[in-house]
KETIMAR-610883 format. One record per residue (C-alpha): x, y, z; residue number from 1; residue in three letters. Coordinates in pm, 1 decimal. Layout:
east=X north=Y up=Z k=NUM r=ALA $
...
***
This chain:
east=8.3 north=1453.1 up=834.2 k=1 r=MET $
east=251.1 north=1493.6 up=550.3 k=2 r=GLU $
east=242.4 north=1416.6 up=180.9 k=3 r=GLY $
east=40.7 north=1161.5 up=-2.8 k=4 r=LYS $
east=-238.4 north=988.5 up=190.9 k=5 r=GLN $
east=-327.3 north=702.4 up=-46.8 k=6 r=ILE $
east=-64.2 north=466.7 up=-188.5 k=7 r=PHE $
east=-71.6 north=206.8 up=-463.1 k=8 r=ASN $
east=89.8 north=-134.8 up=-419.1 k=9 r=ALA $
east=427.4 north=-28.2 up=-560.9 k=10 r=ALA $
east=455.3 north=274.2 up=-331.4 k=11 r=GLU $
east=350.6 north=76.4 up=-24.2 k=12 r=ALA $
east=599.5 north=-197.9 up=-113.7 k=13 r=ALA $
east=880.9 north=58.5 up=-129.7 k=14 r=ARG $
east=787.7 north=182.2 up=218.3 k=15 r=ILE $
east=759.9 north=-165.2 up=372.4 k=16 r=VAL $
east=1064.2 north=-307.0 up=193.7 k=17 r=GLY $
east=909.6 north=-582.2 up=-16.2 k=18 r=CYS $
east=836.3 north=-629.3 up=-385.0 k=19 r=THR $
east=515.3 north=-493.4 up=-537.0 k=20 r=PRO $
east=415.8 north=-850.9 up=-621.1 k=21 r=GLN $
east=456.5 north=-955.0 up=-256.8 k=22 r=GLU $
east=249.6 north=-655.9 up=-146.7 k=23 r=MET $
east=-32.5 north=-742.5 up=-387.8 k=24 r=ARG $
east=-26.5 north=-1112.3 up=-295.6 k=25 r=PHE $
east=-35.3 north=-1049.0 up=80.7 k=26 r=ASN $
east=-320.4 north=-799.1 up=47.5 k=27 r=LEU $
east=-523.1 north=-1029.9 up=-178.1 k=28 r=GLU $
east=-479.5 north=-1332.6 up=48.4 k=29 r=LYS $
east=-553.0 north=-1136.8 up=366.4 k=30 r=GLY $
east=-207.4 north=-1194.9 up=513.3 k=31 r=VAL $
east=-176.4 north=-822.0 up=576.7 k=32 r=TRP $
east=-486.0 north=-666.1 up=729.8 k=33 r=LYS $
east=-450.7 north=-316.9 up=586.6 k=34 r=PHE $
east=-537.3 north=-180.6 up=244.9 k=35 r=GLY $
east=-812.9 north=-270.4 up=5.2 k=36 r=ARG $
east=-819.4 north=-475.2 up=-311.2 k=37 r=VAL $
east=-1079.7 north=-369.0 up=-564.6 k=38 r=ILE $
east=-1145.3 north=-660.1 up=-797.1 k=39 r=PHE $
east=-1226.7 north=-598.8 up=-1165.6 k=40 r=PRO $
east=-1579.0 north=-739.7 up=-1157.9 k=41 r=ASN $
east=-1674.0 north=-491.9 up=-885.3 k=42 r=ALA $
east=-1584.7 north=-186.2 up=-1091.5 k=43 r=THR $
east=-1596.9 north=-294.6 up=-1454.0 k=44 r=GLY $
east=-1221.1 north=-238.1 up=-1476.6 k=45 r=ARG $
east=-989.0 north=-491.4 up=-1637.5 k=46 r=LYS $
east=-725.4 north=-481.8 up=-1362.5 k=47 r=LEU $
east=-732.3 north=-505.0 up=-984.4 k=48 r=LYS $
east=-677.8 north=-184.2 up=-793.6 k=49 r=LYS $
east=-493.3 north=-164.6 up=-460.7 k=50 r=TYR $
east=-563.9 north=114.0 up=-214.7 k=51 r=ILE $
east=-345.1 north=152.6 up=92.9 k=52 r=ILE $
east=-413.9 north=440.1 up=329.3 k=53 r=LEU $
east=-118.0 north=609.9 up=494.6 k=54 r=ARG $
east=-279.9 north=594.6 up=839.9 k=55 r=CYS $
east=-340.8 north=217.6 up=808.1 k=56 r=ASP $
east=16.1 north=153.7 up=691.7 k=57 r=LEU $
east=157.6 north=363.3 up=976.7 k=58 r=LYS $
east=-54.0 north=187.7 up=1237.0 k=59 r=LYS $
east=7.1 north=-168.0 up=1109.0 k=60 r=TYR $
east=386.5 north=-133.4 up=1084.0 k=61 r=PHE $
east=441.0 north=137.8 up=1346.7 k=62 r=GLY $
east=591.5 north=382.1 up=1097.8 k=63 r=LEU $
east=653.5 north=756.0 up=1124.8 k=64 r=GLU $
east=575.7 north=1014.3 up=857.1 k=65 r=ASP $
east=942.8 north=1105.8 up=819.4 k=66 r=ASP $
east=1033.8 north=745.0 up=740.1 k=67 r=TYR $
east=753.8 north=716.3 up=483.6 k=68 r=ILE $
east=860.0 north=1035.9 up=308.3 k=69 r=GLU $
east=1222.8 north=922.1 up=302.2 k=70 r=THR $
east=1125.4 north=589.9 up=143.1 k=71 r=CYS $
east=909.2 north=755.8 up=-120.5 k=72 r=LEU $
east=1173.1 north=1014.1 up=-210.4 k=73 r=ASN $
east=1455.1 north=758.4 up=-256.7 k=74 r=HIS $
east=1356.8 north=587.5 up=-577.4 k=75 r=GLN $
***
């Protein structure tokens, strides 16, 4: 395994090729069955938190580590 293992919504969106808003919406509504949404009332935080594991993203979309690293390094 290479690099970062946990991504936020913006990083995952860059890898998948969608907007961060689309990533957050699809995770919240259960359209995409990977990642976790931590709602504010569960943690006492004011904002939602999105946790996407590298292994889940790779499995769901059939991605390779090299592709993920390339996407993250081209900002």
